[in-house]
VONU-293438 format. One record per residue: residue in three letters; x, y negated, z negated of N, C-alpha, C, O in turn. Coordinates in steps of 0.1 Angstrom, whole numbers. Layout:
# VONU-293438
PT   aa    nc1    nc2    nc3   cac1   cac2   cac3    cc1    cc2    cc3    oc1    oc2    oc3
PT  Ala      X      Y      Z      X      Y      Z      X      Y      Z      X      Y      Z
...
This chain:
# VONU-293438
PT   aa    nc1    nc2    nc3   cac1   cac2   cac3    cc1    cc2    cc3    oc1    oc2    oc3
PT  Met    221     96     54    223     81     54    229     77     67    225     67     73
PT  Arg    239     85     72    246     81     84    236     82     96    237     74    105
PT  Lys    228     92     96    218     94    107    208     82    107    205     77    118
PT  Ile    204     78     96    195     67     95    201     54    100    195     46    107
PT  Ser    214     52     96    222     40    101    223     40    116    222     30    122
PT  Thr    226     52    121    228     53    136    215     50    143    215     42    153
PT  Ile    204     55    138    191     52    144    188     37    143    183     31    153
PT  Phe    191     31    132    189     16    130    197      8    140    192     -1    146
PT  Ile    210     12    141    218      4    150    214      5    165    213     -4    172
PT  Phe    210     18    168    205     20    182    192     12    185    190      6    195
PT  Thr    183     11    175    171      4    176    174    -11    178    168    -18    186
PT  Val    183    -16    170    187    -30    171    193    -34    184    189    -44    190
PT  Leu    201    -25    189    208    -27    202    197    -27    214    198    -35    223
PT  Ala    188    -17    213    178    -16    223    169    -28    223    165    -33    234
PT  Phe    166    -33    211    157    -44    210    164    -56    216    158    -64    223
PT  Gln    177    -58    214    185    -69    220    185    -68    235    184    -79    241
PT  Val    187    -56    240    187    -55    255    174    -59    261    174    -67    271
PT  Phe    163    -55    255    150    -58    261    147    -73    258    140    -79    266
PT  Ala    152    -78    247    149    -92    244    157   -101    254    152   -112    258
PT  Asp    168    -97    259    176   -104    269    172   -102    283    176   -109    292
PT  Tyr    163    -92    285    160    -88    299    154    -99    307    158   -102    318
PT  Pro    143   -106    302    137   -116    310    147   -127    313    147   -133    324
PT  Lys    156   -131    303    166   -141    305    176   -137    316    179   -145    325
PT  Asn    180   -124    315    190   -119    325    183   -119    339    190   -123    349
PT  Leu    171   -115    340    164   -115    353    162   -129    358    165   -131    370
PT  Gln    159   -138    350    158   -152    354    171   -158    359    172   -165    368
PT  Glu    182   -154    352    195   -158    356    199   -153    370    204   -160    378
PT  Ile    195   -140    372    198   -134    385    190   -142    396    196   -145    407
PT  Lys    178   -145    393    169   -152    403    175   -166    406    175   -171    417
PT  Asn    179   -172    395    184   -186    397    197   -186    405    200   -194    413
PT  Glu    206   -176    402    218   -175    410    215   -172    425    222   -178    433
PT  Glu    205   -164    428    201   -161    441    196   -174    448    200   -177    460
PT  Tyr    188   -181    441    183   -194    447    194   -204    449    195   -210    460
PT  Leu    203   -205    440    214   -215    441    223   -211    453    228   -220    460
PT  Tyr    225   -198    455    233   -193    466    227   -196    479    233   -202    488
PT  Leu    214   -193    480    206   -196    493    206   -211    496    207   -215    507
PT  Asp    203   -218    485    202   -233    487    215   -239    491    215   -249    499
PT  Glu    226   -234    486    239   -239    490    241   -237    504    247   -246    512
PT  Leu    238   -225    509    239   -222    523    231   -231    532    235   -235    543
PT  Ala    218   -233    527    209   -242    535    214   -256    535    213   -263    546
PT  Leu    220   -261    524    225   -275    524    237   -276    534    239   -286    541
PT  Leu    246   -266    533    257   -266    542    253   -265    557    260   -271    566
PT  Ala    242   -258    560    238   -256    573    230   -269    578    229   -271    590
PT  Gly    226   -277    569    218   -289    572    204   -287    576    198   -296    582
PT  Thr    198   -276    572    184   -273    575    175   -280    565    178   -282    553
PT  Asp    163   -284    569    153   -290    560    146   -281    551    138   -284    543
PT  Lys    150   -268    551    145   -258    542    151   -259    528    147   -254    518
PT  Ser    162   -267    527    170   -268    515    163   -278    505    153   -284    508
PT  Ser    169   -279    493    164   -288    483    165   -302    486    160   -311    480
PT  Ala    173   -305    497    174   -319    502    160   -324    508    158   -336    510
PT  Phe    152   -314    512    139   -319    518    127   -310    513    122   -311    502
PT  His    123   -300    522    112   -292    518    114   -283    506    104   -280    498
PT  His    126   -278    504    129   -270    492    123   -256    493    119   -250    483
PT  Tyr    121   -251    505    116   -237    507    126   -227    502    121   -215    500
PT  Thr    138   -230    500    148   -220    495    144   -215    481    147   -204    478
PT  Lys    137   -224    474    132   -219    460    122   -208    461    122   -199    453
PT  Val    114   -208    472    105   -197    475    112   -185    481    110   -174    477
PT  Tyr    120   -188    491    125   -177    499    135   -168    491    137   -156    494
PT  Ala    142   -174    481    151   -166    473    145   -154    467    151   -143    466
PT  Asp    132   -156    462    125   -145    456    122   -134    465    122   -122    462
PT  Tyr    118   -137    478    113   -128    487    125   -121    495    125   -109    498
PT  Phe    134   -130    499    145   -125    508    157   -120    501    165   -112    506
PT  Gly    159   -125    488    171   -121    481    173   -106    479    184   -101    482
PT  Pro    162    -98    476    164    -84    474    167    -76    486    172    -65    486
PT  Ile    165    -82    498    167    -75    511    178    -81    520    179    -77    531
PT  Lys    185    -91    514    194    -99    523    205    -91    529    210    -95    540
PT  Asn    209    -80    523    220    -72    528    215    -60    536    224    -52    540
PT  Asp    202    -59    538    197    -48    546    199    -51    561    201    -62    565
PT  Pro    198    -40    570    200    -42    584    186    -47    590    180    -39    597
PT  Leu    182    -59    587    169    -64    590    168    -67    605    178    -69    612
PT  Ile    156    -68    610    153    -74    623    145    -86    620    133    -85    615
PT  Phe    150    -98    623    145   -110    619    141   -119    631    149   -119    641
PT  Leu    130   -126    630    126   -135    641    122   -148    634    114   -148    625
PT  Glu    127   -159    640    122   -172    636    118   -180    649    126   -180    659
PT  Met    106   -186    648    102   -194    659    105   -209    656    101   -213    645
PT  Gly    112   -215    665    117   -229    662    132   -229    659    136   -227    648
PT  Ile    139   -233    670    154   -234    668    158   -249    665    166   -251    657
PT  Tyr    152   -258    673    156   -272    672    171   -274    674    176   -270    685
PT  Lys    178   -279    665    193   -281    667    201   -268    664    212   -267    668
PT  Gly    194   -259    656    201   -247    653    206   -246    639    213   -236    635
PT  Asn    202   -255    630    206   -255    616    201   -242    609    209   -237    601
PT  Ser    189   -238    612    184   -226    605    191   -214    610    192   -204    602
PT  Val    195   -214    622    203   -203    627    215   -201    619    219   -190    615
PT  Lys    222   -212    616    234   -211    608    231   -205    594    238   -197    589
PT  Leu    220   -210    588    216   -205    575    214   -190    575    220   -183    567
PT  Trp    206   -185    584    202   -171    584    214   -162    588    215   -151    583
PT  Glu    223   -167    596    235   -159    599    244   -158    587    250   -147    585
PT  Ser    244   -168    579    252   -167    566    245   -158    556    252   -151    549
PT  Tyr    232   -159    555    224   -152    544    222   -138    547    221   -130    538
PT  Phe    219   -134    560    216   -121    564    228   -115    572    228   -115    584
PT  Pro    238   -110    565    251   -106    572    249    -94    581    257    -92    591
PT  His    239    -85    579    237    -73    586    225    -73    595    221    -62    600
PT  Ala    218    -84    596    206    -85    603    208    -87    618    218    -93    622
PT  Thr    198    -82    626    197    -86    640    188    -98    640    176    -97    636
PT  Leu    193   -109    645    186   -122    644    181   -127    658    188   -128    668
PT  His    168   -129    659    161   -135    671    155   -148    668    150   -151    657
PT  Phe    157   -157    678    151   -171    676    144   -175    689    149   -172    700
PT  Ile    133   -181    687    124   -185    699    123   -201    699    121   -207    688
PT  Asp    124   -207    711    122   -221    712    118   -224    727    121   -216    735
PT  Asn    111   -235    729    107   -238    743    115   -250    748    113   -254    759
PT  Asn    125   -255    740    133   -266    745    148   -264    742    153   -269    732
PT  Pro    155   -258    751    169   -255    749    178   -267    749    189   -267    744
PT  Ser    173   -278    754    181   -290    755    184   -297    742    193   -305    741
PT  Leu    176   -293    731    178   -299    718    188   -291    710    193   -296    700
PT  Ile    192   -279    714    200   -270    706    215   -275    707    220   -277    717
PT  Glu    220   -276    695    234   -281    693    243   -269    689    256   -270    691
PT  Tyr    238   -259    683    246   -248    678    245   -236    688    234   -230    689
PT  Asp    256   -233    695    256   -222    704    261   -210    697    273   -207    697
PT  Ser    252   -202    692    256   -190    685    261   -179    693    256   -177    705
PT  Thr    271   -172    688    276   -160    695    271   -147    689    273   -136    694
PT  Arg    263   -148    679    258   -137    672    243   -135    674    238   -124    678
PT  Ser    235   -146    672    221   -145    673    216   -145    688    223   -149    697
PT  His    203   -140    689    197   -139    702    187   -151    704    178   -152    696
PT  Tyr    189   -159    714    180   -170    717    171   -166    728    175   -160    738
PT  His    158   -169    726    148   -166    737    140   -179    739    134   -184    730
PT  Phe    139   -183    751    133   -196    755    118   -193    760    116   -190    771
PT  Ile    109   -194    750     95   -191    752     87   -201    746     90   -207    735
PT  Asp     76   -205    752     66   -214    746     58   -206    735     52   -195    738
PT  Gln     57   -211    723     50   -204    712     36   -201    716     30   -191    711
PT  Thr     30   -209    724     16   -208    727     13   -199    740      2   -198    744
PT  Asn     24   -193    745     23   -184    756     22   -170    751     32   -163    749
PT  Trp     10   -166    748      8   -153    741     13   -141    749     19   -132    743
PT  Glu     11   -141    762     16   -130    770     31   -129    769     37   -118    769
PT  Ala     38   -141    769     52   -141    769     57   -136    755     67   -129    754
PT  Leu     50   -139    744     53   -135    731     52   -119    730     60   -113    725
PT  His     41   -114    736     39   -100    737     51    -93    744     57    -83    739
PT  Thr     54    -98    756     65    -93    764     78    -93    756     86    -83    756
PT  Phe     81   -104    750     93   -105    742     94    -95    731    104    -88    729
PT  Ala     83    -94    723     83    -85    711     85    -71    716     92    -63    709
PT  Lys     78    -67    727     80    -53    732     94    -51    737     99    -40    735
PT  Ser    100    -61    743    113    -59    749    124    -57    738    134    -51    741
PT  Val    122    -62    726    132    -61    716    128    -50    706    134    -47    696
PT  Gly    117    -42    709    113    -31    701    104    -34    690    100    -24    683
PT  Gly     99    -46    689     90    -49    677     96    -46    664    108    -47    662
PT  Gln     88    -41    655     93    -36    642    101    -47    634    112    -44    629
PT  Phe     96    -59    634    103    -70    627    101    -68    612     91    -64    607
PT  Asp    112    -71    604    111    -71    590    106    -85    585     99    -85    575
PT  Ile    110    -95    591    106   -109    588    103   -116    601    111   -116    610
PT  Ile     91   -123    601     88   -132    612     85   -146    605     77   -146    596
PT  Leu     92   -156    609     91   -169    603     87   -179    613     94   -181    623
PT  Asp     76   -186    611     71   -196    621     74   -210    616     68   -216    607
PT  Asp     84   -216    622     88   -230    620     89   -237    633     99   -244    636
PT  Ala     79   -235    642     79   -240    655     72   -253    656     75   -263    649
PT  Gly     61   -253    665     55   -266    667     45   -271    657     41   -283    657
PT  His     41   -262    648     32   -265    637     18   -270    641     10   -275    633
PT  Ser     14   -267    654      1   -270    658     -8   -259    653     -4   -248    650
PT  Met    -21   -262    653    -31   -252    648    -31   -240    658    -31   -228    653
PT  Ile    -32   -243    671    -33   -232    680    -20   -224    680    -20   -211    682
PT  Gly     -8   -230    678      4   -223    678      6   -214    666     10   -203    667
PT  Gln      2   -219    654      4   -212    641     -6   -200    641     -2   -189    638
PT  Ile    -18   -202    645    -28   -192    644    -26   -181    655    -26   -169    653
PT  Gly    -24   -186    667    -22   -177    679     -9   -169    677     -9   -157    681
PT  Ser      1   -175    672     14   -167    671     12   -156    660     17   -145    662
PT  Phe      5   -159    650      2   -149    639     -6   -137    645     -2   -126    644
PT  Gln    -16   -141    653    -25   -130    658    -17   -122    669    -20   -110    670
PT  Thr     -8   -128    675      0   -121    686     11   -112    679     13   -101    684
PT  Leu     18   -118    670     30   -111    665     28   -103    652     37    -94    649
PT  Phe     18   -105    644     16    -97    632     16    -82    635     22    -74    627
PT  Pro     10    -77    646     10    -63    649     25    -58    651     27    -46    649
PT  Tyr     34    -66    654     48    -62    657     56    -62    644     68    -60    644
PT  Leu     50    -66    633     57    -66    620     57    -52    614     47    -45    614
PT  Lys     69    -48    609     70    -35    603     62    -34    590     59    -44    584
PT  Ser     58    -22    586     51    -19    574     60    -24    562     72    -20    561
PT  Gly     54    -32    554     62    -38    543     69    -51    547     75    -58    539
PT  Gly     67    -55    560     73    -67    565     66    -80    560     55    -80    555
PT  Leu     73    -91    562     68   -104    557     66   -114    569     75   -115    578
PT  Tyr     54   -120    570     51   -130    580     50   -143    573     42   -145    564
PT  Val     58   -153    577     59   -166    569     55   -177    579     60   -178    590
PT  Ile     46   -186    574     42   -197    581     46   -210    573     41   -212    562
PT  Glu     54   -218    579     59   -230    572     51   -242    576     44   -242    586
PT  Asp     52   -253    568     47   -266    571     32   -266    573     27   -272    582
PT  Leu     25   -260    564     10   -259    564      4   -272    562     -8   -274    564
PT  His     11   -282    557      5   -295    555      0   -301    568     -8   -311    568
PT  Thr      5   -296    580      0   -301    592    -15   -298    595    -22   -303    603
PT  Ser    -20   -288    587    -34   -285    587    -43   -296    583    -55   -297    585
PT  Tyr    -37   -306    576    -44   -317    570    -42   -330    578    -47   -340    574
PT  Trp    -35   -329    589    -33   -341    598    -39   -338    612    -37   -327    617
PT  Asn    -47   -347    617    -53   -344    630    -44   -350    642    -46   -346    653
PT  Thr    -35   -360    639    -27   -366    649    -16   -356    654     -9   -350    646
PT  Thr    -16   -353    667     -7   -344    673     -9   -329    670    -10   -321    679
PT  Tyr    -11   -326    657    -11   -312    652    -25   -306    653    -26   -293    654
PT  Gly    -35   -313    653    -49   -308    655    -55   -304    642    -64   -295    641
PT  Gly    -50   -309    630    -56   -306    617    -68   -314    615    -75   -319    624
PT  Gly    -72   -315    602    -85   -320    598    -85   -335    593    -96   -340    592
PT  Gly    -74   -341    591    -74   -354    585    -61   -362    589    -56   -361    600
PT  Asn    -56   -370    579    -44   -377    581    -37   -378    568    -41   -374    558
PT  Met    -25   -385    568    -17   -386    556    -24   -394    545    -22   -392    533
PT  Glu    -32   -404    549    -40   -412    540    -52   -405    534    -56   -407    523
PT  Asn    -57   -396    543    -69   -389    539    -68   -374    543    -75   -370    553
PT  Pro    -59   -366    537    -56   -353    542    -68   -343    539    -73   -343    528
PT  Lys    -71   -335    549    -82   -325    547    -81   -315    558    -77   -318    569
PT  Ser    -83   -303    554    -83   -292    564    -98   -290    568   -107   -297    563
PT  Gly   -100   -280    576   -114   -277    580   -114   -266    591   -103   -261    594
PT  Pro   -125   -263    596   -126   -253    607   -116   -256    618   -115   -267    623
PT  Gly   -109   -245    623   -100   -247    633    -85   -249    629    -76   -248    637
PT  Thr    -84   -252    616    -70   -254    611    -64   -240    606    -71   -231    604
PT  Cys    -51   -240    605    -44   -228    601    -47   -225    586    -49   -213    583
PT  Val    -48   -235    578    -52   -232    564    -66   -226    563    -68   -216    555
PT  Phe    -75   -231    571    -89   -226    571    -88   -211    576    -95   -202    571
PT  Tyr    -80   -208    586    -79   -195    591    -73   -185    581    -78   -174    579
PT  Leu    -63   -190    574    -57   -182    563    -67   -178    552    -66   -168    546
PT  Gln    -76   -188    549    -86   -185    539    -95   -174    544   -100   -166    536
PT  Ser    -97   -172    557   -105   -161    562    -98   -148    560   -104   -138    558
PT  Leu    -84   -149    561    -76   -137    559    -77   -132    544    -76   -120    541
PT  Val    -78   -142    535    -80   -138    521    -93   -130    519    -94   -121    512
PT  Asp   -104   -134    527   -116   -126    527   -113   -112    532   -119   -102    527
PT  Asp   -105   -111    543   -102    -98    548    -94    -89    538    -97    -77    536
PT  Leu    -85    -96    531    -77    -89    521    -86    -83    510    -84    -72    505
PT  Asn    -96    -90    506   -105    -86    495   -117    -78    500   -126    -74    491
PT  Tyr   -118    -75    513   -131    -69    518   -134    -56    512   -145    -53    507
PT  Thr   -124    -47    512   -127    -33    507   -130    -33    492   -138    -25    487
PT  Ser   -123    -42    485   -126    -44    470   -141    -48    468   -148    -43    459
PT  Ala   -145    -57    477   -159    -62    476   -169    -51    480   -180    -51    474
PT  Arg   -165    -43    489   -174    -32    493   -175    -21    483   -186    -14    482
PT  Thr   -164    -18    476   -164     -6    467   -163     -9    452   -164      0    444
PT  Ala   -161    -22    449   -159    -26    435   -147    -20    429   -146    -17    417
PT  Cys   -137    -16    438   -125    -10    433   -113    -16    441   -114    -17    453
PT  Ala   -103    -20    434    -91    -27    441    -81    -18    447    -73    -22    455
PT  Asp    -82     -5    444    -73      5    449    -76      9    464    -86     15    466
PT  Pro    -68      5    474    -71      8    488    -71     23    491    -77     27    501
PT  Lys    -65     30    483    -65     45    485    -78     51    482    -80     63    486
PT  Lys    -87     44    475   -100     50    471   -111     45    480   -123     47    477
PT  Val   -108     39    492   -118     34    501   -123     46    509   -116     54    515
PT  Pro   -137     48    508   -143     60    515   -140     59    530   -138     48    536
PT  Gln   -139     70    537   -136     71    551   -146     64    559   -143     58    569
PT  Ser   -159     64    554   -170     58    562   -168     42    563   -171     36    572
PT  Ile   -161     36    552   -158     22    553   -145     20    560   -144     10    568
PT  Gln   -135     29    557   -122     27    564   -123     26    579   -116     19    585
PT  Gln   -132     34    585   -134     34    599   -139     21    605   -138     19    617
PT  Thr   -145     13    596   -152      1    601   -143    -12    599   -147    -23    604
PT  Leu   -131    -10    593   -122    -22    590   -116    -28    603   -113    -21    612
PT  Asn   -115    -41    603   -108    -48    613    -93    -47    610    -89    -42    600
PT  Tyr    -85    -51    620    -70    -49    618    -65    -56    606    -56    -50    599
PT  Tyr    -69    -67    602    -64    -74    591    -69    -68    578    -61    -68    568
PT  Gln    -81    -64    577    -86    -57    566    -78    -45    563    -77    -41    551
PT  Asp    -74    -39    573    -67    -26    572    -51    -27    570    -45    -18    565
PT  His    -46    -39    574    -31    -40    574    -25    -51    565    -13    -51    564
PT  Ile    -33    -59    559    -27    -69    550    -26    -64    536    -36    -60    530
PT  Asp    -14    -65    531    -12    -60    517    -13    -71    507    -19    -69    496
PT  Ser     -8    -83    510     -9    -95    501     -8   -107    509     -2   -108    520
PT  Ile    -13   -118    503    -11   -132    508     -7   -141    497    -14   -142    487
PT  His      4   -147    498     10   -156    488     10   -170    494     17   -173    504
PT  Phe      4   -180    487      5   -194    490     15   -201    481     14   -199    469
PT  His     23   -209    487     32   -218    480     30   -232    487     23   -233    496
PT  Lys     37   -242    482     36   -255    487     40   -255    502     52   -253    506
PT  Ser     30   -257    511     32   -258    525     37   -245    532     40   -245    543
PT  Val     36   -234    524     41   -221    530     31   -210    526     26   -210    515
PT  Cys     29   -201    536     21   -189    533     30   -177    537     36   -177    548
PT  Ile     30   -167    528     37   -154    531     28   -143    531     22   -140    520
PT  Ile     27   -136    542     17   -125    543     25   -112    544     34   -110    553
PT  Lys     22   -103    536     29    -90    536     20    -79    542      8    -79    540
PT  Lys     27    -71    551     19    -61    558     20    -48    550     30    -44    545
PT  Lys      9    -40    550      9    -27    544     19    -18    551     20     -6    547
């Protein structure tokens, strides 16, 4: 009788633990988001819930690795509010920031590395990435938001992303505006089209699914060598593509 009671009690306790697991996991995620968003609000960046609310997205991706010795790059400094955010959130990271207009910067960081480069100067981007050793864990594009800038920066810098690294493109809504940014429409009639960053990212979705379409199998480890040898760089190196409101996050294999 005692043995049966013990088994019953253990079963009930185990059931309770698993019943609470999703709730506990969600609580942890909510706490991470609230922490990141509080830092963003204090820093005054538009990534916070006061405007774009990208912190709701980033907490899930960045939270698990925030204490790692990351190598982080963000394009677009502006006044330096995002610099303050990432210095607070990534305590052990090496932080690099790129901008082409130092006169706008108000935050003179003693920790982060500022590099004054035009985002559309591909050769300068190559030189910079090589000079700091490449191997970025996170690359975040919050620079000019033009089509040529977003697409060209990705094509230039994605090879310098570490395996398992994340490439983030913000403010994809500019793909739907043709004024200044070179998108396909305007705020009254938003539309993307050929030449826009959103259109380009859709082509990367095709690259992501290419081997599955060729083999009818989603496991990349089962791709025959004869097909593997014909893959382009993105077909071979993109692990996943996640779209959120105005943000795309591309993970490298």
